C-alpha positions in Angstrom: -40.6 176.8 -92.4 -40.5 173.9 -90.0 -44.3 173.7 -90.1 -44.3 173.3 -93.9 -41.6 170.6 -93.7 -43.3 168.7 -90.8 -46.7 168.8 -92.6 -45.2 167.5 -95.9 -43.7 164.6 -93.9 -47.1 164.0 -92.1 -48.7 163.7 -95.5 -46.3 160.9 -96.4 -46.6 159.1 -93.0 -50.4 159.4 -92.4 -51.5 156.8 -95.0 -48.8 154.3 -94.2 -49.7 150.8 -93.1 -47.8 147.9 -91.6 -46.7 146.6 -95.0 -45.2 149.9 -96.0 -43.5 150.3 -92.7 -41.1 147.5 -93.6 -39.9 149.0 -96.9 -36.3 150.1 -96.9 -35.2 153.7 -96.9 -32.1 155.6 -97.9 -30.8 155.5 -94.4 -28.6 152.5 -94.2 -30.1 149.6 -92.3 -33.4 151.4 -91.5 -36.8 150.4 -92.7 -39.6 153.1 -92.8 -40.6 152.3 -89.2 -37.0 152.7 -88.0 -36.6 156.1 -89.6 -40.0 157.1 -88.3 -38.8 156.3 -84.8 -35.8 158.6 -85.4 -38.1 161.3 -86.7 -40.2 161.0 -83.6 -37.0 161.7 -81.6 -36.4 164.8 -83.7 -39.9 166.1 -83.0 -39.5 165.4 -79.3 -36.2 167.2 -79.3 -37.7 170.2 -81.0 -40.5 170.3 -78.3 -37.9 170.2 -75.6 -35.6 172.7 -77.1 -38.3 175.2 -77.9 -39.3 175.1 -74.2 -35.7 175.3 -72.9 -34.6 179.0 -72.8 -30.9 179.4 -72.7 -29.1 182.0 -70.6 -25.9 182.2 -72.7 -25.4 183.7 -76.1 -25.8 181.5 -79.2 -22.7 179.4 -80.1 -24.1 177.9 -83.3 -26.4 179.2 -86.2 -28.3 177.5 -88.9 -25.1 176.6 -90.8 -22.5 176.0 -88.2 -24.8 173.7 -86.3 -24.1 171.0 -88.9 -20.3 171.2 -88.5 -20.6 168.9 -85.5 -22.1 166.1 -87.6 -19.2 164.7 -89.4 -19.3 161.1 -90.7 -18.8 158.7 -87.7 -19.1 155.0 -88.8 -19.0 153.6 -85.2 -21.6 156.2 -84.0 -23.7 155.6 -87.0 -23.7 151.8 -86.5 -24.7 152.3 -82.8 -27.5 154.7 -83.9 -28.9 152.3 -86.4 -29.0 149.5 -83.7 -30.6 151.9 -81.1 -33.3 153.0 -83.5 -34.0 149.5 -84.7 -34.5 148.3 -81.1 -36.5 151.3 -80.2 -38.9 151.0 -83.2 -39.3 147.3 -82.6 -41.0 148.0 -79.2 -44.1 149.2 -81.2 -45.8 145.9 -82.0 -48.5 147.8 -83.9 -47.2 150.3 -86.4 -50.2 152.4 -86.0 -49.1 153.4 -82.5 -45.8 154.7 -83.7 -47.4 156.5 -86.7 -50.0 158.3 -84.5 -47.4 159.1 -81.8 -45.2 160.7 -84.4 -48.0 162.6 -86.1 -49.2 164.1 -82.8 -45.7 165.0 -81.6 -44.7 166.6 -84.9 -47.9 168.6 -85.0 -47.2 169.9 -81.4 -43.6 170.8 -82.3 -44.8 172.8 -85.3 -47.3 174.6 -83.1 -44.6 175.3 -80.5 -42.3 176.6 -83.3 -45.0 179.0 -84.6 -45.4 180.4 -81.1 -41.7 181.0 -80.3 -40.0 184.3 -81.0 -37.3 183.6 -83.6 -34.6 185.6 -81.6 -35.0 183.7 -78.4 -31.9 181.7 -77.4 -32.7 178.0 -76.9 -30.6 175.0 -75.9 -30.3 171.7 -77.7 -27.7 169.0 -77.9 -25.1 170.9 -75.9 -25.3 174.1 -77.9 -27.3 177.4 -77.9 -29.0 178.6 -81.0 -31.6 181.3 -81.7 -34.9 179.6 -82.1 -35.2 180.7 -85.7 -32.0 179.0 -86.5 -33.1 175.9 -84.6 -36.3 175.8 -86.7 -34.1 176.2 -89.9 -32.1 173.1 -88.9 -35.2 171.1 -88.0 -36.6 171.9 -91.5 -33.4 170.7 -93.1 -33.3 167.5 -91.2 -37.0 166.8 -91.9 -36.5 167.5 -95.6 -33.4 165.2 -95.9 -35.2 162.4 -94.1 -38.3 163.0 -96.2 -36.3 162.1 -99.2 -34.9 159.1 -97.3 -38.3 157.9 -96.3 -39.8 158.1 -99.8 -37.0 156.3 -101.6 -39.3 153.2 -102.1 -42.5 155.0 -101.9 -42.8 156.4 -105.5 -46.4 157.7 -105.1 -45.6 159.6 -101.9 -45.7 163.4 -102.0 -42.2 165.2 -102.0 -40.8 167.6 -99.5 -42.0 171.1 -98.9 -40.4 173.6 -101.4 -39.5 175.8 -98.3 -37.6 172.9 -96.8 -35.7 172.2 -100.0 -34.8 175.9 -100.2 -33.5 175.8 -96.6 -31.5 172.6 -97.3 -29.8 174.2 -100.3 -29.0 177.3 -98.3 -27.5 175.2 -95.5 -25.4 173.1 -97.8 -24.2 176.1 -99.8 -23.2 177.7 -96.4 -21.2 174.7 -95.4 -19.6 174.5 -98.8 -18.7 178.2 -98.7 -20.2 179.0 -102.1 -23.2 178.1 -104.2 -22.6 174.6 -105.5 -21.2 174.8 -109.0 -23.0 171.7 -110.2 -26.4 171.9 -111.9 -28.3 169.8 -109.3 -31.9 169.8 -108.4 -32.6 170.6 -104.8 -33.4 166.9 -104.1 -30.2 165.6 -105.7 -28.2 168.2 -104.1 -29.5 167.2 -100.7 -28.7 163.5 -101.4 -25.4 164.0 -103.0 -24.0 166.4 -100.5 -25.0 164.1 -97.6 -23.5 161.0 -99.1 -26.7 159.3 -100.1 -25.5 159.0 -103.7 -21.9 158.9 -105.0 -20.4 161.7 -107.0 -19.7 161.0 -110.7 -16.3 161.7 -112.2 -17.7 164.8 -113.9 -19.2 166.1 -110.7 -15.9 165.7 -108.9 -14.1 167.5 -111.7 -16.5 170.6 -111.4 -16.4 170.6 -107.7 -12.6 170.4 -107.6 -11.1 170.2 -104.1 -14.5 170.6 -102.5 -15.4 167.0 -103.7 -13.3 165.6 -101.0 -15.3 167.5 -98.4 -18.5 165.6 -99.3 -20.5 164.5 -97.4 -20.7 167.9 -95.8 -22.6 166.4 -92.9 -24.0 162.9 -92.3 
């Protein structure tokens, strides 16, 4: 699953040049190059986690992992600045692009070779490797939509990644979402990328106030 999501992202990133790298994304304050630096960090974290066996039992799964990521305006602002500064260190966008592509490919290869039941450590928690891969596919899929917001000709996310994202969001919601949303719109609406309409709030009922389900 994570291989498909990473390969779909790579298909977007591979042809990008310097001009496209300055286009905005759906991540507030980030241009394409800023988001790509963040995605590089995700791929690096995946590589580290998949090679960090954990002694203890899992304390998170593919759904509960996201409950730690509640909206945090101050943290989000700091993260935006950190990524902007980090991305700016690459004077030639091609260096950042190629580093991301090779790191993401290595992470996908590591995921394919890791038993899904193996407990691994990441971000202060223990997950089974299969659940970790699920979360990585979800994050890659949502950021794929962010990345292509102003790249209309770019290919879309992997279907497997969209399916995983819907499953994670339904799990957090506690039921299948009662609104007739496409996978893409569900991913964007439930994470606060687009506001809910009045009709959507009516159908969601009290659950409307829980959105974004994670940021």
